[in-house]
Residue, then its C-alpha position, 0 to 999 in steps of 0.5 A: x522573290x514574290x510571284x508579282x514581281x516575277x511577273x513584273x520582271x518578265x513584262x519588263x524584259x518583254x518591253x525591253x525586247x520589243x524595243x529591240x525586235x521590232x526595229x530589227x524586224x523592220x530593217x529585215x523587212x519582216x512585214x505581214x502580208x494580208x490575205x486578199x479574201x480576208x476583211x477589207x479593214x485589214x489591208x492597212x495592216x500590210x507591212x506591220x512586223x510580224x515574228x513578234x513571238x520572239x519578244x515574249x519567248x525572250x522574256x520567258x526563257x531568260x525569267x524561267x532560267x533565273x527564277x524557276x527551278x530547272x527539272x525535267x517538267x521545266x525542260x519539257x515546257x521550254x522545249x515544247x514552247x520553243x520547238x513549236x515556236x521553231x516550227x512557226x519561225x521557219x514557216x515565217x521566215x520563208x514567207x516574210x523574209x525570204x518572200x516565198x508565199x507558201x512557206x512550209x506546205x501543210x504536210x511539212x508543218x504537220x509532220x514537224x508538229x507531230x514529231x515535236x509532240x511525240x518527243x514530248x510525249x515520249x519523255x512524259x510517258x517514259x519518265x519515272x518522275x512524271x504521271x501519264x494518268x489522265x484526270x477526268x473532270x466532273x467524277x474527279x478521278x485519274x484513269x489509265x488510257x493504256x495504249x491509247x494514251x499516246x495517240x490521244x495526247x498527240x491528237x490533243x497537242x497538235x489540235x491545240x497548237x493549230x487552234x491557237x494559231x488559228x485564233x491569232x487573227x485580230x490585234x491582241x486576240x490570241x495573246x489576251x486570250x492565252x493570258x487568261x487561259x494561263x491564269x486558269x492553268x496557274x491556278x490549277x498548277x498552284x492547287x496541285x502543288x506543282x510550283x514549276x508549272x505554276x511558275x512557268x505560267x505566271x512568267x509566260x503571263x508577264x512576258x505576254x503582258x509586255x507583248x500585248x503593249x505592242x500588240x494591242x490595237x492598233x498593233x505595232x507588231x504581230x506574233x506570227x506563227x513563231x508566237x502562236x505555235x508556241x503558245x500552243x505548244x506552252x498551253x498544250x504542254x502545261x495541260x499534259x504535264x499537269x494531267x488535265x488535257x480533258x479540260x483543254x476544250x473548255x479551258x481553251x474554249x476560244x481556241x476550239x470554237x475558232x477551230x470549229x467555225x473553220x471545220x463547219x464553214x469548210x464542210x458546209x461549203x464543200x457539201x452544200x455549196x453554202x457558208x454558215x458564217x460571213x467568214x471564218x474563223x468566227x472573229x471575222x464573222x463578227x467583223x463582217x457583221x459590223x463589229x469594231x475589231x476591239x469590240x470582238x477582242x474584248x467579247x472573246x476575252x470576256x467569253x474565255x474568262x467565262x470558259x475558265x470559270x466553267x473549267x475551274x467548277x468542273x475541275x475542282 
């Protein structure tokens, strides 16, 4: 089956899954609570079903099991995606279904993320069929990190997962940015002749395109931490298994700019008592400046496309 048809099938399965999951999420009252300190325009989104990441995760799994080659690479990709998604699901379930606002504590969430990351790293590092050298852009050579490989990759995975989570703040933003980012990694996988990662990437693109039908402005469903942590797990696992984690800050430029805006805001406020941005993450800053939500989203899509083009030029 052609790659276009595989993407189309993943899209269709997402559309079907959406018709099933959205009414189910409404029935169990899995509605999003909007932060009172967030943009006032977002208050109308209160009660919109969340945990919608189940839609594209269902499509991704079914389509991969049908059309992809099951080997260690695919197992690790699916593991990373679903294990991080499970961490997010637990957090979502406690917050929106059990109505306990705190969900998982920061320490609990970080500990589970580290545990999942270490499992992925362990199987990659000690597998005889997978490389653990790191490809360095610009000089275009593989180097060994030796004993520093495990802590470095741990930092990359956990950082990426939480960066994708921070980006998920506007209708269609994280899903659309991730589609573009996955397109870049699909090209990389194809050029590296890694067909399992290539197919995984395009299948997830198709699944996210179907989800975006429901998630675009005005969103009928949010992905929740279930979806955003799962996408972070998928993107970071792809980069690690392709041995190109060093390209992530550029290829995932929007994720990391969003995270950097939060870090800058916190440091500035704690040290100087002043805010650099009207509101963080960065997408809220532009909203506070009067930008329409759709304008922010499409501008970030364009920026992510540019970041991916730069990444391609640096990498190849």
